[in-house]
N, C-alpha and C positions, 0 to 999 in steps of 0.2 A: 427279283432282288436287284437293288441298285448297287453301283460300284462302291467299294469300301473306301471311305475318305480317310480313314486312320491308318491305312496300310498301302504302300506303293508296291503293287504286285510286280509290275513290269517296268523296265527302264524306259526313259523318254525316247520316242522314236516311232517311225511307222512300222507296222507289223504286216509282214507278207507271208503267205503260205504258198509255196511253189510246188505245183504238181503238174502232171502232163495233161490230164483231162478229168472230166467228171462223168464217168460211165453211167449209163442208165441203170444197170444193175450194180450199184456201187457196193464194193466190198468193205472189209474191215479197215483198210488203210484210209480210204476216202471218208468213211464214217468217223474214224478217229480224228482225222484232220478237221472235219467240220465241227465235231464236238469240242475239240480244243479251241478252235477259233471262236465258237460261241461263248466259251468260258472266258476267253480274253475280253470279249465285248462286255459280257455280263458282270464279271468280277473286277476287271481292271479298267473298264471304261475305254478300252482301246478300240480303234477301228481296224478291221483286218481286210486286206485285199487278197483274195485267192487268185493266183495267176495260172492260167492254162495256155497251152501252146498247140493244141490239136486243131484240125481244120474243120471241125463240125460247124455248121452254120445255124444251128437252132438253139443257141444259148438263151435267148429270151424264153423259150419253152422250158429249158432246163431250170431256169430261175423260178419260173412259175410253179413247177412241180415241187421244188425244194421249199419254196415259201408256203405252199399248201400243206406240206408235211411239217412245217415248223422248223425245218433245218436251216433255212436262210432267214436271218433276223436283221432288223435295222442295225447298221454298223458293220455288217458282214457282206462284202461284195464279191461277186465272181466276175473276173475280167478275163478276156481272151485276146491273144495277140492279134489274130487276123480280123476279129470283129472290130478292134480299135483301129487297125490299119484301113479297114473299109470306111469307117467313120460314118455309117448310116445312122439316121435318127432312130430312136427306140421303136417307133411305130412304122418304120419303112418296110418291114418284112424281112425274111431271111435272104442272105446273099446266096451265091452259087459257087461251086468249085468245079472246074472243067480240067480234066487231065488228058493229055495227048502224048502219044508216042511220037518222038521226032528222031532225026538222025543222030543227034548227040546224046539222047536219053529221054527224060521226061520233061514236059512243059506243063506246069500246073498254074492255072489262072484262077485267082480269087476275085470274083466279080461282085459288085454291089447289087443292091436290090433293083436299081434302075438299069442293070446290065453293063455298066461301065467297068473297065478294068481297074482294080484297086491294087493288086499285088501279082507279080509274075515271079514264079519260083522255077528256075531252070536247073534241073538236076542232071548232071552229066552221067553217062553210063560208065565212063572210064575213071578209075580212081585218081589218076594223075591230074584230072581237070577240076577246076573249082566250081562249086555250086554258087549260083548268083541269085539273089533275091532283090527285086526292084519294087518300090512303092510308087504309085501314080496318084495324081490329083484327079478331080472329077472331070477334067478335060483330057485325061489320060496322058498327061505330061509327067515324065519321071521326076520325082522329087527327092528320092533317097535310094541308095543302093548299098547292099552288103555283099561281101565276097564269101560269106559262109552263113549257114543258118545260125550258128552259135553267136556270131557277131550281131546278127539281127536280134536274137533273144536278149543278149546283154544290153543292147541299146534300149530295148523296151523296158527291161527291168530298171535301168538307170532312170528312164523317164518317169516310171511309176514311183520310184523311191524319192525322187526330188533331191533337194540340196541338203536336207537334214539327215540325221542318222536313221538307219532302217535296219530291221532284223528280218532276214529271209529264212524261214524254216522250210527245208526241202524235204518233202515226204516221198515223192515218187523216185524210184531208182532210175527211171528213164531221165527225169529232169536232173538227177544228181550227176549224171555223166557230164553235162555241160556246166552245171553250177560249180563243179570242182575246179573249173578253169575260168570262172567268172570272178574277177577281182576288181571290185568297184570301191573307191575310197570310202564311201559312206554306208556301204551295205555289209553287215555282219552276216555270214552264212553259217547255218546250222543244219546238219543232215540227220534225219531220224531214220534209223534202221528198223523197219517194221516186221522183218521176218528173219529167218535163219540166214547166216552169211556163208555157210559152207555147203558144198555139194557132197552127196554121199552121207554116210552115217558116222564117219570117224570124227571125233572131236577130242581135244581142242585142235589137234593138228590135222588139217584136211585142206583140200583145194578150195579156193574161193569160188562161189557161184559165178558163172560168166556174167550174169546181170549185175553183180556187185563189184567186179574187179576194178573198173575205172574209178569208182568212188572210194573203195576201201583199201586199194593197194597203196594209196598215198593219202591217208586220212588227214595229214597235216595241212592239206590244201583247203580244208574247211576250218573255220574258227572253232567249231565244236562238232563232234559226232556223238549223237545221243542214242542210247539203247534203252529198251523198255524194261530190261531186267539186269540185275547185277551179275547174274550168272553168265549172260551173253557178253557183257563188257569184260569180265574176267577171262573168258575164252579168247576174245579178240586180243587182249593184252598178251596172253600166252603165245598167240600166233604172230602178232604184228608188233609187239612192244607197246609202250605207252609214251606217246609224244606229248602228253600233258593236256590233250584236248578231248578226252573221252569222258562222257558223263552218262548218268542214268536218270531218266524221268519216266515214270510209269504212266500208262494210260489211266485216266480217271474213270471211276465207275459211271457208266452211262446213266444219267437221270432221265426220267420220262420227259419227252419233248414238251408235253403239256404240263406245266407246273400245277395245274388244278386237278390233274388226274388222281384218282384215289390210290392209296398205297396198296400194292399187291399183297394178298394174304400169304402168310408164312406157315400155315398149318395144313392139315389134310381135309379141311372142310369142303373144298371143291375139287380135290385132286384124287385121281385114282392112283393108289400107291404103286401100281405096276405100269404106269404110263411113262413113256420115254419120248423125248423130243430131240431132234438134231437140227441145228441151224448151220448150214455150211454150203459152200459152192459144191456142185456135183462134179468134182475134178478128181484126178488120180491122187493128188497129194492129200486130199481130205479123207480118202478111204472110207466113204460112207457105207460101202458094202460090208465092212466089218461090223457096223452097227446093225445092219439087217441080219447078219449071221448071229450076232450076240442075242438079239431078240428071239431068233429061232431056237437057239440053245436054251434060253430061259424058259420058253414055252414047253420045250421037251422036258424040262425039270419040273413042270407043273405050275409055273408062274404065268398068269394070264396077261403077259406083257403086250402092250400095243406100242406102235411107233408112228410119229408124225415127222416128216422130213420137209424142212423149208429150205428151198434153194433150187438153182437151175444150173445146167452145165452139161458138158459132153458125156458124162458118165450115166446120164439118165437111162439110156437103153440097157446098159449093163445092169443097172439097179432093178429095172423092171423085170429083167430075166431072172435075177436072183430072187426077187419076191415071188415070182411065179414058180420057180423051181422048188422053193421051200414051202409052197402052199400058204403064203402069208397075205394073199390078196385081200382078205377081210380085216386084217389087223394092221396093215401098213398103209399110211396115207401120204401121198405126195402133194404137198400144199403149194409148191412152186415158190418163186421168189416173191417175197412180200416185204414191204417197208416196215410193217408192224409185226414182223415175225418174233421179235423179242418178247412181245406180250404173251406168247405161248408158254414162256417159262413160268408165268404165274399160275398156269393150269397144270403143267406136267409135274410128275414126281421127280424124275431124274433127267439129266441130259448127258449125252455121250459126245466125246471129242476124240476122234480116231486119226488125226492127221499124222503125217510123217514128220512135220516140223511146223513151228509157229514162231511168232515174235513174242507177243504177250496177248493171247487171244481175248478180244473184247467180249466174245460170246460167253466166256466163263464169268466175267464180272456181271454181265447182263443177267445170266442165269442165277448166280449166287445172290445178287441183290434182290431177286424175286423169290428166294427161298427154294429154288430148284437145285437139287443136289447134283454136283458134277461128278461123273465117272470118266476118267480121262487117261489116255496113254501118257506116261511120264517121259515126254519128248523134250528136246531142246527147241524152243525156250518158252518159259511162261508158266506151265501148270504147277511145277514144284515151287515157284515163287509166290503163287496165289493160294495153294491148297495145302492144308495140314491133313495128311492122310488119316482117315477114320474120325476126324473131328468135324470138318466142314465139307468133306468130299472124299474121293477115293482116287489114288494113283495106282495104275497097273502097268505092268511091263509092256513096252511098245509091241504091238502085233499080237498080244495074247488075248484072242477073242474069247476064249474060255473064261479068263479072269473077268472080262467085261460082263459076261452073262452071270457069273457068280455074284458080282457086285450088284447087278440089277436085282437078282433074287434076294440078296441080303437086305437091301433097302426095303423091298416089297414085304418081306417077312418080319421086319422090325416091329416091336410094339409102337403104337401110335405116339406115345410120349417120347420115345427115342428118336423117331423120325422128326418130330417137332423140334427136338434139340439140335439135330443135324441142320434143319432148315434155318433155325435162328443163328446158329454158328456160321452158316454160309453167308447170311445177310450181314452179320457183324464183320466177317472178313472182308466183304466187298466194301463196307463203309469206311475201311481204312484208307481207301483211295479216293478221297473226296476232291471236288473241284478246287477248293481253296488251297489245299496242300499242294496239288499238282501245279496250279498256276504259279504259286509262290516259288516252287522249285524251278519252273521255267524262267522266272525272273532272275534267280541266282545264276543259272547257266548262261543266260543272255548277257548279264553284266560281266561275267568272267570271259565270255567269248569276245565282248567288245574290247576289253583290255588287250587280249591277244591280237585282235584285228588291228589295233593302233600301234602295235610294236614295230619298231624299225627293223627291216630284214637284216640278216647278217650279210657281211660282204661275201662275195663269191670265193670259193676255195677250190683247190685241185687235189685229186687223188693220184698218187704216184707209187711206183714200186709195189703194185698190187700182186699178191701171190695167194693162190689157193692150193692147199696140199691135202691129200687124202691117202696117207700111206696104209691106213687100216680102216677101222669102222668109225673114225671121228674126223670130220672136216675141220681144217684149220685155215684161218685167213689172217693175212698181215698186209698192211698198207701204210703209206705215209700221207697224211692230210696236211697240205701246206695252206696256211692262212687261217686255221681254226684257232679261236681264242682259248687260252688256258682255262680249264675248268668246265668247258662245254661238254655236253653229253653227245654221244654218237649212237645212232641206230644204223646197223648194217643191214642192207636189203639184199636178199638172195632169192632169185626168181627163175623158175623154169616156165617160160611164157606159154608154150604150146599147151601145157596141161593145167595152167592156172595155179600151179604150186608156188607158194610165196611164203617166205619166212623172214622175219625181221628180229634182230637181236641187239640188245644193248652191248656195247663193247667199251673196254677201257682205253682211254687216250692218254698216253704218256709221252711228253716231249714231241708231240706231233705224230706219234706212231700209234696205230690201232692194232690190237691183237684180239682175235676171237677164236674160241674153240667150242665146237658144237658137241652135244651129247650123241651117243650112237643112235638114239631114237630120232633126233632131229636130222642127223645125217641120212638115215634111211628114208625119212620123209622126203627129203630133197631129191633122192634118187641118183642115178648115174648120169654122167655127161656134163656138158658145159652149163654154166649159170650166168645170168645177167646180174651184175653186182652194182649196187649203188649205196650212197651214204646220205643220211639225214643228220645234220648237226643242230643241236638244240641248246640254246643259251637263254634260260628263263623263257620268256614268251617269244624270243626271236628264233628264227630258224632259217636254214638254207639246205639245199639238196643238190647232189651231183650224181650223175650216172657215170660209173667208171668203165662200163663196157661188158662184153661177154668174155668169160674166162673159163678155160677147161682145167679142172683140178689136176694137179700133178699127183699121180697115184704111186709113184716110185717110193720104196722104203728109203730110210735115211742113208744107209751105206751107199746105195746106188746114186742118190742125189749128190753125196759128197764126192764120190768118184767122178761123176759127170762134171761137177764143178771144177775139180782139180784139172781134169783133162781140158776143159774149156779155157782155164786160165793159162795153162801151159801152151795151148795152141795160139792164144793171143800173143803170148810172150815170144814164141818162135816167129810169128808173122812180123812183130815189131823189130826183131833182131835181123 
């Protein structure tokens, strides 16, 4: 398909996809990033640079593998920081990385193919010392030096972006840590949250995952934060408030990489009605052992279920043991990690998804687009946004393996016409998430983020007379904010840093004074003890923030506070007299 000339999908500017690396066994996040980038090239006629920051030296081979699979197309480039600092010709061969333990910490040398030193990364052992990165020319003369890794990353991004406008979509949560602090005049930053943001099972009030805290604790540092489902965005608003930059853009239904590939069948002509497939990393979060047990239970019920598992990971030995213990060696196949695993959905009857949490799992769209019926745990986030229970798939309670087995049996025992109806409904549901609709939505979000990026920051303000009171089961806050314009909104930030507990709430601002009263549930969520307090002031697209410090709530009841206040004033009066 050629770019649409009658529709401007994306705003003018360079398109950057910022990630940390391209792993050999690329997962859902990397696959989604590459698919989105190909759609930008194909539909919008944009060129996309994928920026990586890891130290691997074999990116030419990475590009060859992706090109061979059709995942890297003309107009889509993969660029690496250290590869470009080495500056070797494409045919020079790989460079080398030499790491040495020295007295101060680590000395990491990035050498060119000819052996000359290109980059020296000095990583101190003590937190108080600065990390230093130095670039060298081919005569090993220093030509550029940075006093931190993040300063080096920011300079490279600025070089890639050039003088015109650029849009940097940050997919990796590792890259998001520094991109939240990169503020370049011409670079609009948008962070995509590909997975659940909370640790534990409580929602919407729960501690942020450690890997998400830097990026999501202050989401206003990005011009936009993009979620894959409306349900996750709503949960984030409940926990962190809405600073006006939260958006939803779903993943597009993955199309076959080869456009000439035949459409997969949607009936039972080549499918065993009791065949099950799982495509997932073999990790604890994916809980693939639940799928093994569900197949075992279905077989005990008289259903001749079989299972193919595509994926690799640290849980493989545990899964082998589970298959052996349940006597399933003849009916469970481990197919390993394969780049064409999605095509197995065109052959299987159902797929199981048993994760503890997801963002918006691409495997469901891949399965449904091929007529494979999904049977999934109703977890946050994704499944309930894609599946209508009993119409195009099945949602079961998280952890209920018996319900998984019952659903496998139900599909296997359906009349063929009813199964065909399920498969057609699944394909129709997946078709709602077409490339054109998703790319157009990205264009809308980028244009809105660009307006926010250009907004003039608010003047600095100060917080004074901050008080936290907790006489009962409701925390109350009051403060004076000097320099805040009339009509501005205020988000109050309350954080217990050691545990990752963070709550942000909108508060009323009247004549420079802010008042906030939490519910008993919110107060209990924050727990006991001192809190770090801050404020974010929002005036249209303009914003400013200030950290007010660490405050211990006053838990005394009102009569005791009044008595103490009277005594304090009398004491001051006596001292003056």
